[in-house]
N, C-alpha and C positions, 0 to 999 in steps of 0.2 A: 504839553501833551506827552512828551517823552518820559518825564518822571512817572506819570501815571502808567504808561505802558511797561516801564521797567518794574514798577511795583507789582503790576499784575503778573508779569512773568515770574518774578521771585515768588509770589504767593502760590502760583501753580506748581513751581518746582519743589517747594518745601515738602509736600507730602511724599515725594519720591526719593528724597535724600535719605540715606541711611541714618539711623539714630546714632548719635555719638556714644562711644562706649563710656561706661562709668570710669571715673579717674583711675580706680584701682586696676581695671582691666586694660586700660590703655598703656600701662607701664609694667609689663610682665617681667619677672626675674629673668636674668640672662639664661639662655638655654645652654646645655652642655655643648662644648665645641673643642676642637683640638687645642691643646695648650692651656686649657682652663680647668679649674676644679670648681665644681658647683655642689654645694651641700645644702639640702633642704633641712629645715629644723622645725620643731614644734614650738620654739620660743617666739615671743612677740618681738617686734622690731627693737624697742629700747633695751630689752634684756639681752638680745643678741649683740647689739652694739657694745654694751657694757662688757659682755663676756669676751668679745674679741680683744678689747683693750686689756682686760685682766689677764687673759691667756697669753697675749703678746709679751707681757712683762715676764711671765714664767719661762719664756723662750729667749730672754734677754734681747727682745726687740722693743724699741721705743716707738710710741705714736708720734710721728714726725709731722704729719699733716692730717687734717680732717675737714671734709667739706661735704655739703649736700644741699640740694635745692629746696627741700621740703619747707623749712621754716620761712625762707624768703618768699617762696611762692604763696604761702599762707598769708603773709603780710600784704600780698598784692591781691588777695581774694581768690587765689587759685588753689584748689584742693588736689594734691597729689599724694600718693602713698609715701611712707618713710623710705628714704634713699640716702645712704651715707657711704662715702669713700673714705677709707682709713689707710693712710700711708704709714707703713712700718719699715724700720731699718735699724741698723746698729752701726756705730762708728767704726768698730773693727772691720766690718764688711765694707764700709765706705772707703776706708784707707786701702784695703786689699783691692777692691774694684778699681779705684782711682789709679793705683800703681800698675794695673794691667791695661786699662783703657780709659783715657780721659773721656772719650765719647760715651762710654757705657754709663757713666755717672748721671747722665740725663735721666736714666730710668729709676734712680733712687729718689724717694722711697718707693718700694714695691707696694702696690695697693691691694687692699681687700675691700670688697663691695657688699654692703648689706642692703637688701631690698625687702620691703614689706609686701607680703602676699595678700591676695583677696580674702583669704580665710582668717587673717589676723596673725598668721605665723610669719616668719622671715626666712630668707634665703641668704646664704653666705657664698660668694663666688669671688674668684680671683684668677688672673693669669699666673701660671706658675713662674717662679723666678727663672727657671731654666728657659721658659718661653720668652720671658722679658729680656733676658741677656743673650739669647741665641744670635741676634744679628751682629754681635761683637766678638763671637768666638774665633772667627778667622784672624782677627787682629790680636786678640788677647790670649787665645790658646786654651790649653787644658786647665790652667789654674783658674780661669774664670768659670769654666764648666764645673770645676770642683766647688768653688764658692757658691755657684747657683744651685748645685745639688744639695749642699748643706742648707741653703735657704729654703729649698723645696721641702726638706724634712721639717724645718722649723715652722713653715707656713702650714704644712699638713697637720702638725701637732697642735698648732693654734686652732685651726679649723675644727679638728675632731673634738678637742676639749670644749671649744666654745659652743658647739651645737648640742651638747649634752644637757 
């Protein structure tokens, strides 16, 4: 008798449950926030991912890591919008940062994040390198702040060129 009662309660509750959002709406691009740069683009997801990689090379930044859940989710039958994290860095900066703060190296590579928007375009966002390395400034001092500022300029250049 209890399974029948439970089924009846579930059946009655279903009409009042809110509809689940479409996959695209359930994963909005990051909103602007302190320490982040968020760049809307008219480019589609795959084009923006490729542009980030191309523009990173023009700033002497290598693609060190790349990950995203979209493909694996699709293989499991789950439809989510394009979502890719691209880790960028340069060995010259790695050596500099390591010489200033061993702990700060946990933050390398610094990541850019490409997300597919509901209209088919894509957004590029990232924590600025200055934000990423800020927790280590007391330990590492102004030389780390200078390296982070240089990386800020490189990441800004990558972003502005990539979204064109």
